[in-house]
N, C-alpha and C positions, 0 to 999 in steps of 0.2 A: 760618753767614752767608757769603755770597759777595760778592765785589767785582769790578767790571769797568768797562770804558770802552766807549763807542760813538762812532763817527765821525758827525758831522752836518755840514751845509754851513757851520755857524758855528764848528766846532772840535770837539774831544773833550770829552765829558761823562762824569763819573765817578759811579758809583752803588754803593750797598750793597743787597743783597736777601736775603730768607729766605722759605722756605715755597713751597708750590705751591697753585694754585687760581686764582680770578679775580684779576686784577691790581689792586693797591691802591698808588697813587702818593702819596708823602709829600714835601712841600716845606717847607724849614726857614726859620727866622728869620734875620735879619741880626745879627751877622756870623758866624753859625755855619756848619754844613755838615750833610751827612747824618749826621754823628756824633751829632747831638742825638737821633736816633731809635734809636740802638743798643740802648737798654734796652727800648724798646717793640716792636722788631721781633720778638723771640721770641713775644710774646703775639699779635701780629697775624698772624704766620706760621702759627698753628694753623689758620687758615681761608682765608688769602689768600697770593698771591704778593706779599709786601710789598716795595716798591721805594722806597728813600730816595735821592733824587737830590741831588747837589751842583749847585745852580743856577749858571749861568754867572758866573765870577769868584770863586767860593767853593769851599772844599775843594780838590779836584784837577781841577775843571772849567775849561776855557778861558773867558776873559771874552767878553762881547759886544764888538763893535767900539765904539770910543769915539766914532766919528762915524757917524751922528748919536748924540747922547747917549742912553744906554740908557733905555728906559721900560718900563712894565709890559707893554704889548703885545709889546715885543721879547723880554722874558723869557718870556712865555707862548708866543711863537712858537718859542723854543728848546726849551721843554718839549714842544711838539707835534712838533718835529723829532726829539727823543729818542724819543718814542713811535713815530714812523715807523721810526726805525732799529732799534728793538726788535721791530717787526712787531706792535705793540699797537694795536688799533683803538679800544678804549674802556676806561676805568679808573674805579674809584671813586677820589676824590681828596681828600687831606687837606692843608691848608696852615695854617701857624702864623705869625702876624705877617706878614713879607714874603711868605712862602709862601701865605698866605691871599689876599693881593691878586693874586698871580700865578694862583692857582687859580680865583679869581672871574673873572678876565679870560679864561682858557682856556675856562671853562664857558659864558661869554656869546659869545665869538668863534667857538667851535667846539663847539656844544652836543652834537653826536653823539659827541664824544670822551669826555664825562664822563657817568657813570651817576648816582652820588650824590656830594654835595659836603659836606665838613666844613671850616668856616671857623673857625679858632682865633684869637681875640684879634686881630681885623682893625682896622686903622686906616682910618677913613673921615672925611676932612676936608670940611666943608661949603662953606667959602669961603676966600678968600685970607688972611683974618685967622687962621683956624684953621691954615692951612698955615704962616703966619709963626711962630705959637706953637710948632708942632711942630718946625719947622726950628731954632729957637733952642734947643729942648729936647734934640734928639738928634743934630743934625748938627755933631759936633765933629771937626774935621780934625786930622791929624797928619802929620809928615814923617819920613822915614827919616834916621837919623844913624849915624855909625860908632862910637858909644859905647853904643848900646842904650837911650838915654833915651826913645826913642819907645815902648818897651814899656809904660811907665806910662800913656802917653796912649791907646794903643789899648785898654787893659784897664780904663779907668775904670768901665765898666758892669758888670763881672763881679761885684763884691761885692754888687751890687743884686739878683742873682737866683741866684747859686750859694752854697749853704750852706757855712759855714766848715769844716765837717767833711767836705765832699765834694771831696777832692783830685782824684779821678779826673775829675769833671765840670769842675773848674777847668782841669786840664791839657788836656782835650779842647777847651774853648772858647779857651784860650790859643793852642793850635795853629791852630784855625780862624781866629782873628783875625789871626794872623801870615800864614796862607795867603792871606787876602783882601787884605791890604796896605792902603795908604792909599786905594786906589780903592773900598774897601768902601762909601763914602758914596754911590756911584752908585745902589745899590739902595734905601736908605731915602729918598734924594731922589726916586727914581721913585715910591715908595709915596706920599709926601706929595703929589706932583703929580697922582697918579691920581684920577680922578673915580669913586670907588667907588659913590657913590649913583646915578649914571647907569647904571652897570653893573648894580646891584641891580635897577633897574626893568625890566631885560630878562631877569632870571634865571628859568629855567624848571625848574630841578632841585629835587628834594627836598634840602634843605640843613639841616645841623646847625650852628648857631652856638654855639660853646662858648668859655668864658673861665675861666681860673683866677680865684678870688675876689679875689686881691690883684694881679692883672695891671694894669699901667698903662694898658691899653687896654680895660678892662672896660666903661666907659661908652660908648666908641666902638662896641664890639661890640653892646651893647644897641641903640644907635641904628641900626646897620646891620641888625640883625634886624627892628626896627620898620619899616624901609624896604623889606624884602623882600616879594614878593607873598604875600598871605595864603593859608593853607591848605597850603602846601608846605614850610614851614620850622618849626623849633623851636629853642628856646634852652635851654642847660644851663650850669651852673657846675660846676667841679671844684676840688679843693683846690690851694693853692699860689699862686705868683706867676709872673713871666716865665720862671722856670726850672722850671715844673711838669712839663715833659716829662721832665726828669732826675729830679726828686724823686718823682713819682707816675706812673711809666710804666705800671703795672698799671691804675690808675684811668683814665688817659687811654685806654689800649687798650680797656678795658671799655666806655667811653662810645662809642667809635668802632664797636666790634663790635656793640653793642646797636642803634645807629642803622642800621647797614648790614643787620642782620637775618639 
């Protein structure tokens, strides 16, 4: 596995990659980083140049400017700038949770950049009431303090998707959460505000919608699939919950590879 940085107009972006072949870009959930794909990369690298990107503000990547407030088109623009910097014209793209929203926007805004698309457990809110419900459910803020009490606040979600026996995954996500800092809420706020259904109506790509069977976004993923243009998309389920990429990396990679053909 290789790691590196690229310079973009918006700052430095960090990535992990493995393998050679057609480029396959992977975008992570919030508040993780490219580390969530470490276990999947060896499988995907058997056929692709698999690149897991730290999206702006996460992992070791510089954040988007705070003004104007970051939105999904802004994150997608940063991903496009990363591809420009790497000299990559077109990719197969995989996104999970926040990464799925960013991947969808990139595919719609710059369709020539994306070959095939995999949207894993995507949040798609239909109206302001659904956005309010999701905001209350997941937008929990915290502040830094000199005694480390904030650590418990930033990690409230980890026991919900990291197995008690998987200390390596817990440590990886602990580090990713600390790297993101209190501003991690900018990304899920952007996801909730994003009109995914409007974007889906313009989607032209072959798309795999995939959700772990116990993911908290499984119903939203089904609704998103039902709203995609007929004939070019399909829906699949895989084992696990929000932490399925950690727990079932081989199964996740197999579903992606089978779809990409």
